[in-house]
Structures are given as structure tokens and as C-alpha cells.
N, C-alpha and C positions, 0 to 999 in steps of 0.2 A: 402306179396310181390310175384310176378310171378317169377319163376326160369329162366335162361336162357332155359334150357333145353325143356322147354313148346314153347319158341322164336322158337327155332331149329326144334323142331318136327310140327307148325305150317310154315315153313317158306317149309321142307321139302313135307307136304300134299300138299301148296300152289304149289307148281313145278312141284309134282308128275300130281295135276290138268291140271294144265299149261300144260303140256307136253301131255296128253290125249283128251285134247279140239280140239273141227273142227277147233279151228281159230289158231292152230299150224299150220295142214295142209294147211290151205289157205294162210296161210305165206310162207310155204314150195314150195306150189305151185306158187306164185306170184314171189318166187325168180327166182324160173326154169324158166319161163316163161320170165320175162326180163332180166337174162345171157344167154337166147336163143335167145332174140329178136337182143341183145346188141352185141352178136355175129356176126351177120348176118350184120351188120353195118360195115362202115369201121370207129373203132376210133382208140385213141392209148390211152397207159397209159399214166398215168400221169408223170413217169420217162420218158418215150419218147418225153412227149410235156414238159418237163424240160428241157433236154438235147438239143434239137430245140430251146428253147427259150435262150440256153447260147450261138449258133450255131449263131443266129441271132444277138444277142448283139454283139458279137465278128466283126461278118461283117460289121456293121453298123459302128463301129468304126473304121473298116480298111478305110470303104468307106467316111465315114466325113473325115481322116487324107488325103486317098489319092486326096477328094476334095481339102483340105485347100492346099495342095503340086500342084495342077492345076491352082490354083488361083493365087498363088505365083508365080510360073512360067509364066502364061500369065502377069502378073503386069510387069515381067521383058523386057518382049519384048516391039522391038519400036511401035510408035504407027503410 
């Protein structure tokens, strides 16, 4: 039976190899380039987007209520 220590050692060696692999450098460079590109764009965070969606939903509900009130008032006007 293979001991858990063997697996721990193997995992440590794989992790060490991955850290020193050129692919890790490429990943870091791609992430840096993407972050830099996103920073140049006019983007909002998810939190900002969610807040604006809540504000929009409240505004839409208020507009719907006001439209219903106007329709009720117009219906009471003599024709």
C-alpha cells in the first residue's frame, strides 16, 4: 500500500514544477495584460452594476405606479 506521505511529496514536487514552469509565467503575463486592458476600458464592477439594477427596478416600479395613477385620473375627466 502506498503511504499518504508519498502522495504529499508527489504533490509538492508537482506544485514546485508548476511554479517554475514557463506556462506559469505566460499565465501571469496574460493576466497582467488583461488587467491593464480592462483598466483602460470604461467598465463597472459587479457590485456597481447590481446597485444600478436595484435603482432601475425601483424607478421602473415608481413609473408604473405613476402611469396607473395618471390613467385613473384621466378616466375621471369629463369627455
